N, C-alpha and C positions, 0 to 999 in steps of 0.2 A: 507222805506216809499217813495213813489213817490211824486214828486212835480210838479204841473201843472201850466202853465202860460197861461193867456188868450190873444189870438191874437186879438187885438182890430180892426184890419183891416177887420176881418171876423165876429167877435162876437159883439153883441150890436149895430149893424149898424143902428138901428132905432133912436139912440141917437146921439147928437153932440159929436164930438171926446172927448172933455174934460169931458163930463158927463159919458163916458163909464168906466172911472176908478172907480167911486163909484159903478156902477152896477157890475163890476167884483169883487170888494171887498165884496159887499153884498152877492154875490154867493159863497164866500169862497176862491176865488183866492188870492194868496199871491204875484203874479208877473204878469206883462203884457209885451207884445211885439207888434210890428206893423211894417209897412213898413218904416215909418220915422216920426220924430216929427217936421220937418222943417217948416211946415206951422204955427207953434205956437212958441211963445217966450220960451226960455229955462226956465225962471222963472215960467211961467204958467204951463208947464208940470211938472216941479219939485214940484210945490205946489200941483198938483193933485196927484202925487205919495205920497208925504208926508202926505197929509190930509187923504188919504185912507190906509196908512200903506202898500204900495205896493213897490216891488222891480222892477227895470227895467231890464228885462232879456236880451233883445237884440233888436236891430233895424238895418236897412240897412244904409249903407253909401249913400249919394246922388246918385240917379239912373236915372237921366235925367228927361224928361218930360213924366210922367206916363200917364197923360190924352191924350197926343199926341202919345202914342203908345210905348214909350221906356219901356224896361224891364231890365234896367241896361245899362251901357256904358263901362264896364271895358275891353271889348275885341275890342272896336272900335278904329282903328288907328287915325281917324280924331277927336277924342274927348279925347285924352290923357290929355290935359291941364285941361279940365273940370273935369275929374275924379280926377286928383291929387289935384286940388283946393278944391274938396269936402272932402278930408280926414281930414284936420285941422278943417273944420266945423263940421264934424261928431264927432271928438274927443272933441271939445268944448262942444257939447251936451252931449256926453258920460260922461264927467267930471261933468257937471251940474246935470245929472240925476243918477249918480252913476252906470252907465252901464259898464259892463266888457266884452261885446261881441259885435262886429260889423260884419255884414254880407255884402258880396259883391255879387251883381248880375252881372253875366257876360254880359248879353245882348243878343239880337237877331242878328245872323250872317246875314249881308246884302247879298242879292242875288249876286252871282258872285264874292264875296270877296275872296282874297287869303287866304287859310286856314293857311298858315305859318305866314302871317302878323297878323292875328287874334290871333293866339297862342302866338306869341312873344309879342304882345301888352298886352295881358292878363297877361302873366308871368311877364313882366317888370313892369306893374302897381302894381301887388301884391308884387313884390320885393321892390317897392317904399313904399307901404303902411304898410307892415308887421312890419318893424322896428320902424316906427313912432308910431304904435299902441303899440308895446312892451314897448317903452319908457314911455307910460302912463298906463301900466298895463292892457291893453285891448287886448283880443284875437281877431284875424282876421279870419273870416270864409268865405268859398265859398259854394254855394248850388247848387247841380245838380237838375234841374227842368225838368219835362217831356215835351216832344214836342207835346203832344196831347193838353194840356192846353195852352202852349205857343209855337206854331209852329216856328221852326228855332232857339229855344233857344240854345245858344252856348255850355253851359255846361249842358249836359243832363244825364250823367251816372256817377256812382261811379268810373268806370274804368278811365274815363277822369279826374275826380277830383284827383284820386291818381297820375296820370301822372303829373298834374299841380303842386301838392304839391311837388313831387320829383324834378320837373324842377325849382321851386322857391327856394327850399332848405332852407326854414326858419323854425325854431322851433316855430314860432308864427303864423303859418297858419294851419287851421283846416277845417274839413268838418261839415257842417250842414246837418244832416241826417233826411230827411223827409220821413217817411215810405210810405206815399201816392205816392210821386214821384218815389221812388225806386221800389215800387211794380209794377208800370206801366212800367218802363223802364228795370228793371232787375229781380225783384222778389228775391227769396232766402233771405228773409229779415233777419232772425235770424243769418244765417251764415255770411252774409255780415256785419251785425253789429258787431258780435263777432270778425271777422277778422280785422275790422277797429276801434275798440273801442278806442284805444289809440290816434287815429287821429280825433276823433269826439268830438266836444265841445258844441253841442246843438242838440236837437231832436225835431221834430214836428210830429203831428199825424192828420190823417183824414182817412176815410175809402174809399174803392174803390168798385164799381164805384160811381161817384157822388160827391166825396169829402165831404161827410156828416159825421156825428158824428161816432166815433168808435162804433162798434157793429151793424152798419146798412149795412155792406157789407161783402166782402170776406176775409178781413184781420183778423186773429185770435189774437185780441188784448189781451185777457186774457193771452195767451201764451207769447206774445211779452212783456207785462208789467212784468210778472213773470220773464222772461229772463233778462230784464233790472235790476231787483232787484238782481237776482242771480249774474250778472256780476258786481254789485256794481256801476252802473251808478247813480251818485248823482247830476246831473244837472237838469235844468228845462226841462219839456216836454211841448212844445208849442202846444196849441189847435188851429190849423189853419184849421178849417172846416166850412162848410156852415150849420148853425143850422136848416134851413128849417122852421123857425118860430121864436118866441121869444127865445133868447139864453137860458134864465133860464129854459125853458121847455125841453131843449135838454141835460141837464147835468146829467140825472139820471145814465148814464153809469159810471160816476165818483165815485158813492157812494161806490163801492167795493174797491176803491183804496185810498180814502182819510180818514184821521182820524180826 
């Protein structure tokens, strides 16, 4: 049986953040995820989870000034201190929320930056963070993101992510596999997932084009979901798509997969 998590950054956006938990639970979700909880007190978010019987599937470590254009800071040589200061903060929230997965966004490569400096910064930051997360029983993830939605994003392919995992050399560093991003950048979804399944700790879904609900585009999600079951994937599947209206009205595609 597949287990779906509601990404509250994309779903139920007509509601205040803390009200989205109840809406997700009412629609049958058992877990939630989002960019980050840091605008709210740990206690408030933990209470929203507990009151609605939800699990915290994943969130990102502090990723800079999102409204100011940051999309992560982990590859940026001039923000190493900021990145590393964010790891204990993320782990404090993870402990309070019972979360066992944290995702790192690499960030946008500055124009003219030295590629070797970016790579070394990214690798060194992950070498710093991975063991701290392991001590707390938290898996650390990195996510390839397509460069159409985020031009210049530093980590955009599975190939690069594999290279980074090898360079870091930690058994506590994994890939977040977003089928939407992978479809745009590399395709060959089933084979790439099968090949990397032991290095994947979280999955996200949306269809292409448009980043809308599964079943609205070119990705054969019935095949993908059946394959995940055949391969024994037992983690959360994060619904990170644009619902195109009230979220509850977009969930019919899930009926075939939920019991």
